[in-house]
C-alpha positions in Angstrom: 27.7 -7.1 49.1 24.5 -8.4 47.7 25.5 -12.0 48.4 26.4 -11.1 52.0 23.0 -9.6 52.5 21.4 -12.8 51.2 23.4 -14.9 53.6 22.5 -12.7 56.6 18.9 -13.0 55.6 19.1 -16.8 55.5 21.0 -16.9 58.8 18.2 -14.9 60.4 15.6 -17.4 59.2 17.6 -20.3 60.8 17.1 -18.8 64.2 14.4 -20.4 66.5 11.0 -19.3 65.5 8.4 -17.9 67.8 4.7 -18.1 66.9 4.5 -14.3 66.5 7.3 -14.5 63.9 4.9 -16.5 61.6 2.1 -15.0 59.5 -1.0 -17.1 59.3 -2.8 -15.9 56.1 -6.5 -15.0 56.3 -7.9 -17.0 53.4 -10.8 -14.7 52.7 -8.4 -11.7 52.5 -6.1 -13.6 50.3 -8.9 -14.4 47.8 -10.0 -10.8 47.7 -6.4 -9.6 47.3 -5.8 -12.0 44.4 -9.1 -11.1 42.8 -8.6 -7.4 43.0 -5.0 -7.6 41.7 -6.0 -9.9 38.8 -8.9 -7.7 37.8 -6.5 -4.7 37.4 -4.2 -6.8 35.3 -7.2 -8.0 33.2 -8.3 -4.4 32.6 -4.7 -3.4 31.6 -4.4 -6.2 29.1 -7.9 -5.9 27.8 -6.9 -2.4 26.6 -3.5 -3.6 25.2 -5.2 -6.6 23.6 -8.0 -4.5 22.0 -5.4 -2.0 20.7 -3.2 -4.7 19.2 -6.1 -6.6 17.6 -7.8 -3.6 16.2 -4.6 -1.9 15.1 -5.5 -2.0 11.4 -8.7 -0.1 12.1 -7.0 2.4 14.4 -4.4 3.0 11.6 -7.3 4.1 9.3 -9.0 6.2 11.9 -6.0 8.1 13.3 -3.7 8.4 10.3 -4.2 10.0 6.8 -5.3 7.8 3.9 -2.6 9.3 1.7 0.1 7.1 3.3 0.6 3.4 2.7 -1.1 0.8 5.0 2.4 -0.3 6.1 3.4 3.2 7.2 0.0 3.7 9.0 0.6 0.4 10.9 4.1 1.6 11.9 2.5 4.8 13.2 -0.1 2.8 15.1 2.5 0.6 16.7 4.6 3.7 17.4 1.7 5.1 19.5 1.5 1.7 21.1 5.2 1.9 22.0 4.8 5.5 23.3 3.1 4.1 26.4 6.2 2.1 27.2 8.4 5.2 27.2 6.4 6.4 30.2 6.4 3.1 32.1 9.9 3.5 33.6 8.9 7.0 34.8 5.7 5.5 36.3 7.7 2.8 38.0 10.1 5.4 39.3 7.3 7.4 40.9 4.8 4.7 42.0 7.3 2.0 43.0 9.2 3.8 45.7 5.9 5.5 46.8 4.4 2.0 47.3 7.4 1.1 49.5 6.8 4.3 51.6 3.1 4.7 52.0 1.8 1.1 51.2 0.9 -1.1 48.3 -2.9 -0.8 48.5 -3.0 3.0 48.2 -0.8 3.1 45.1 -2.6 0.3 43.4 -5.9 2.2 43.8 -4.4 5.2 42.1 -2.9 3.2 39.2 -6.3 1.6 38.6 -8.2 4.8 38.2 -5.5 6.3 36.0 -5.5 3.3 33.7 -9.3 3.6 33.3 -9.1 7.3 32.5 -6.4 6.8 29.9 -8.3 4.0 28.1 -11.6 5.9 28.3 -9.9 8.9 26.6 -8.8 6.9 23.6 -12.4 6.0 22.9 -13.3 9.7 22.9 -10.7 11.1 20.6 -12.0 12.4 17.2 -10.6 10.9 14.0 -7.9 12.3 11.7 -10.7 13.2 9.3 -12.2 15.5 12.0 -9.3 17.2 13.7 -6.3 16.3 11.5 -2.9 15.8 13.1 -4.3 16.4 16.6 -5.9 13.0 16.4 -2.7 11.0 16.5 -1.1 13.5 18.9 -4.0 13.0 21.4 -3.7 9.2 20.9 -0.1 9.3 21.9 -0.9 11.5 25.0 -3.6 9.0 26.1 -1.3 6.1 25.6 1.4 7.9 27.7 -1.1 8.4 30.5 -1.8 4.6 30.4 1.9 3.9 30.3 2.6 6.1 33.3 -0.1 4.4 35.4 0.9 0.9 34.2 4.4 1.6 35.4 3.2 1.1 38.9 0.6 -1.7 38.2 2.4 -5.0 37.5 5.2 -4.5 40.1 2.6 -3.6 42.7 0.2 -6.4 41.8 2.8 -9.1 41.9 4.2 -7.6 45.2 0.7 -7.5 46.7 -0.1 -11.1 45.8 3.3 -12.4 46.8 3.2 -10.7 50.2 -0.3 -12.0 50.9 0.4 -15.6 49.8 1.5 -18.5 52.0 5.1 -19.6 51.1 4.0 -23.1 49.9 1.3 -21.6 47.6 2.9 -18.5 46.2 3.3 -19.9 42.7 -0.3 -21.0 42.5 -1.6 -17.7 43.8 0.7 -15.7 41.6 -0.5 -17.6 38.5 -4.0 -16.1 39.0 -2.4 -12.7 38.1 -1.5 -14.0 34.7 -4.9 -15.7 34.5 -6.2 -12.1 34.7 -3.8 -11.1 31.9 -5.1 -13.9 29.6 -8.7 -13.1 30.6 -8.1 -9.5 29.5 -6.6 -10.6 26.2 -9.3 -13.1 25.5 -12.0 -10.6 26.3 -10.4 -8.0 24.1 -9.8 -10.3 21.3 -13.3 -11.7 21.5 -14.9 -8.3 21.4 -12.7 -7.2 18.4 -13.4 -10.5 16.6 -17.1 -10.2 17.1 -17.1 -6.6 15.9 -15.1 -7.4 12.8 -17.3 -10.4 12.0 -20.7 -8.7 12.5 -20.2 -4.9 12.3 -19.9 -3.4 8.8 -16.4 -2.0 8.1 -17.8 1.6 7.6 -19.6 1.4 11.0 -16.5 0.1 12.6 -14.5 3.0 11.3 -17.1 5.5 12.2 -17.9 4.7 15.8 -17.8 0.9 16.4 -14.0 0.8 17.3 -14.7 3.1 20.3 -16.9 0.7 22.2 -14.1 -1.5 23.7 -12.2 1.5 25.0 -15.4 3.1 26.5 -15.9 -0.1 28.5 -12.9 0.9 30.6 -15.0 3.5 32.5 -17.3 1.1 34.4 -14.6 -1.5 34.7 -12.3 1.0 36.3 -14.9 2.0 38.9 -15.5 -1.6 39.8 -11.7 -2.3 40.1 -11.2 0.9 42.2 -13.9 -0.2 44.6 -12.4 -3.6 45.1 -8.9 -2.2 45.7 -10.1 0.4 48.2 -11.8 -2.3 50.2 -8.5 -4.3 50.6 -6.2 -4.2 53.6 -2.5 -3.6 53.4 -0.3 -6.7 53.0 1.0 -8.4 56.3 4.6 -8.1 55.1 4.4 -4.4 54.6 2.5 -3.8 57.9 5.2 -5.6 59.8 7.9 -3.7 57.9 6.2 -0.4 58.6 5.9 -1.1 62.3 9.6 -2.1 62.6 10.6 1.0 60.6 8.5 3.2 62.9 10.2 1.8 65.9 13.6 2.5 64.4 12.5 6.0 63.5 12.9 5.4 59.7 10.2 5.5 57.0 12.1 3.4 54.5 15.4 2.5 52.8 17.2 5.3 50.9 16.3 5.2 47.2 19.9 4.9 46.0 20.5 1.6 48.0 18.6 -0.4 45.4 21.2 0.6 42.8 24.3 0.3 45.0 23.5 -2.8 47.1 20.9 -4.7 45.0 22.1 -4.1 41.5 22.8 -7.9 40.8 19.1 -8.6 41.6 18.1 -5.7 39.4 20.1 -7.1 36.4 18.6 -10.6 36.9 15.1 -9.1 37.0 15.7 -7.2 33.8 16.9 -10.4 32.0 14.0 -12.4 33.3 11.4 -9.7 32.3 13.1 -9.4 28.9 12.4 -13.0 27.9 9.0 -13.0 29.5 7.7 -9.9 27.8 9.3 -10.3 24.4 7.6 -13.7 24.1 4.4 -12.3 25.6 4.1 -9.3 23.2 5.2 -11.3 20.2 2.5 -13.9 20.6 -0.4 -12.0 22.1 0.1 -8.5 20.6 2.0 -8.8 17.4 1.1 -12.2 16.0 -2.5 -11.3 15.0 -1.1 -8.5 12.8 1.6 -10.8 11.5 -1.0 -13.4 10.5 -3.2 -11.0 8.6 -0.6 -8.6 7.1 2.3 -10.9 6.4 0.6 -14.3 5.9 -2.6 -12.8 4.5 -4.7 -15.0 6.7 -8.2 -13.7 7.2 -8.2 -11.3 10.1 -11.1 -13.0 11.9 -9.6 -16.5 11.5 -6.2 -15.2 12.8 -7.8 -13.7 15.9 -9.8 -16.9 16.5 -6.7 -19.0 16.5 -5.0 -16.7 19.1 -8.2 -16.8 21.2 -8.2 -20.6 21.2 -4.5 -20.6 22.2 -5.1 -18.3 25.1 -8.2 -20.2 26.2 -6.1 -23.4 26.4 -3.4 -21.5 28.4 -6.1 -20.2 30.8 -7.3 -23.8 31.4 -3.8 -25.0 32.6 -2.1 -21.8 34.0 -3.1 -22.4 37.6 -2.0 -26.0 37.3 1.4 -24.7 36.2 1.5 -22.4 39.2 1.1 -25.4 41.5 3.8 -27.2 39.6 6.3 -24.4 40.3 5.4 -24.7 44.0 6.5 -28.4 43.9 9.5 -28.4 41.5 10.6 -24.8 41.8 10.6 -21.7 39.6 14.0 -22.1 38.0 13.4 -25.4 36.3 10.2 -24.2 34.7 11.7 -20.8 33.6 14.8 -22.6 32.2 12.6 -25.0 30.2 10.9 -22.0 28.6 14.1 -20.3 27.8 15.7 -23.4 26.2 12.4 -24.1 24.4 12.4 -20.7 22.7 16.1 -21.1 21.9 15.6 -24.5 20.2 12.0 -24.5 19.0 11.3 -20.9 17.8 12.4 -21.6 14.3 10.4 -24.9 13.7 7.4 -23.4 15.4 7.5 -20.3 13.2 7.9 -22.6 10.2 4.6 -24.2 11.1 3.0 -20.8 11.6 4.3 -19.5 8.3 3.8 -22.4 5.9 1.4 -24.8 7.5 -2.1 -23.8 6.7 -4.7 -23.3 9.4 -4.2 -26.5 11.4 -0.4 -26.4 11.4 -0.4 -22.6 12.0 -2.5 -23.3 15.1 -0.1 -26.0 16.3 2.8 -23.6 15.8 1.0 -20.9 17.8 0.0 -23.4 20.5 3.6 -24.5 20.8 4.7 -20.8 21.3 1.8 -20.4 23.9 2.9 -23.4 25.9 6.5 -22.1 26.0 5.2 -18.7 27.1 3.2 -20.4 29.8 6.5 -21.4 31.5 7.0 -17.7 32.3 3.3 -16.9 33.0 3.2 -19.5 35.8 6.5 -18.6 37.4 7.3 -14.9 37.0 4.6 -13.5 39.4 6.2 -15.5 42.3 9.8 -15.4 41.2 10.2 -11.7 40.6 9.0 -10.3 43.9 11.3 -12.8 45.7 14.3 -11.1 44.2 14.1 -8.1 46.6 13.6 -7.5 50.3 10.4 -6.0 51.6 11.8 -2.5 52.1 12.5 -1.9 48.4 10.4 -4.7 46.7 7.8 -2.5 45.0 10.2 0.1 43.9 13.0 -2.1 42.7 10.7 -4.5 40.9 8.7 -1.7 39.2 11.8 0.1 38.0 13.6 -3.0 36.7 10.4 -4.5 35.2 9.5 -1.3 33.4 12.9 -0.6 32.0 13.1 -4.0 30.6 9.5 -3.9 29.2 10.1 -0.5 27.7 13.3 -1.3 26.0 12.5 -4.9 24.8 9.0 -6.1 25.4 6.7 -3.2 24.4 8.9 -2.4 21.4 8.5 -5.9 19.9 5.5 -5.2 17.6 7.1 -2.0 16.3 10.5 -3.6 15.8 9.1 -6.6 14.1 6.9 -4.6 11.7 9.8 -2.3 10.9 12.3 -5.1 10.3 9.9 -7.0 8.1 8.9 -3.9 6.1 12.6 -2.9 5.6 14.0 -6.3 4.7 11.0 -8.2 3.2 11.9 -11.3 5.4 9.1 -12.9 7.5 11.2 -14.8 9.9 12.4 -12.0 12.2 10.0 -13.2 15.0 11.9 -16.6 15.2 15.3 -14.9 15.5 14.0 -12.4 18.0 12.5 -15.2 20.2 15.7 -17.2 20.0 17.8 -14.2 21.2 15.3 -13.6 24.0 15.5 -17.2 25.1 19.4 -17.1 25.2 19.4 -13.9 27.4 16.7 -15.3 29.6 18.6 -18.5 30.2 21.6 -16.5 31.5 19.3 -14.6 33.9 17.8 -17.8 35.2 21.2 -19.2 35.8 22.1 -16.3 38.1 18.8 -16.3 39.9 18.1 -18.0 43.2 15.5 -20.7 43.8 12.8 -19.2 46.1 9.9 -21.8 46.0 8.5 -22.7 49.4 10.8 -20.1 51.1 9.8 -16.9 53.0 10.1 -13.7 51.0 13.3 -11.8 51.6 12.9 -9.6 54.7 9.9 -11.5 56.0 9.2 -14.4 58.3 7.4 -17.6 57.2 3.9 -17.3 55.9 1.5 -20.2 56.2 -2.1 -21.2 55.5 -3.2 -22.5 58.9 -2.6 -22.3 62.6 -1.5 -26.0 62.6 1.2 -25.2 60.0 2.5 -22.3 62.2 2.7 -24.6 65.3 4.4 -27.2 63.3 7.0 -24.7 62.1 7.7 -23.6 65.7 8.1 -27.2 66.9 10.5 -28.0 64.0 12.5 -24.9 64.7 12.8 -25.8 68.3 14.1 -29.2 67.4 16.6 -28.0 64.9 
């Protein structure tokens, strides 16, 4: 049934085009849309980055000193994982709501909820002050963050994809992950500076709170930017057509009965993307300091440099996916993790600072294959009517089960077995699963989004499309 729907969609696009069938993208609106979406992503990952990089301090603040450091870290990563238990619920609520009332309204709500959750973490008293209520409140705040984040990434990718011209969707989508890396770099830099210059006692007392309290003003700025945005052209057209038909949207159950192959592909793609993402950007700083006994500041600096290099080339990678396609780039990343994870982790584990950096940089370049392609590949899996909901649900189920649990699973396996090479095996398994998902996905580069007409950058491109359609 799914394949038949795809063929009907493609047949519709082969019909002769009229000028009014084509969307000419307003470039100023496009830049504002990309900027507002990327800022929200940066804020989300600033929080996740800070939490991951300051995990050792959080463990001391929120858990009793009577337990071992390893157990406290597991508890800290358990609270980290708690947010991911709420993400599918957030996707289930915000995703279909975004398909019904619009992307822009829902993204404004998720922004303010993320800011509130992060701000609350910075206000929670320590275990020494209120006892067991301290870790309980930490989990609650993380769950608020997770619930709001459940509607964030699916909405942000949908928003950028629906605003972007067909021939530049990869480039525009890569800015979303530029925001991710910016948040990580900012979070890591703040934590590194604090650990280097703030006395440990001060850090435990109140210094750790500062990065979380920054979320308040950032949230207000992000909310303002998102409230000033207009709804996407694709959703406006869909809403107008639905109103003419007297329908407000597709029945919720249709995404599971008619689009389940696309949902499965999405889960597989997100699995490899997020396992590798959380492994490198969230867990690796802890791995370097706790397992390899590398100085915490040096370990963070290595990760920061890796991310800075990734930021320099990520938009170039987005342009490459517009030229060669999403599938070749994603497949290269999957095969790279399958073949190179073990030798790269050997460099990280046994190589000293220089070789450790080269191992981390190799992992970063492989991760970049997904950073540059996923924001444009994932929204194209679904039609406009269910895009936000289907993407949010599939994305968050996969992240919750596989991506967000990565730090907790790695720390638990290493603590239980004493073996340090679980990250390599985990990355290899993710690469194999991702390769299967890529095989069953469709190439969507330079094509209109499913359920929408062509989208172009200029009036001249639109006229050329109409002429070419009339000839063919």
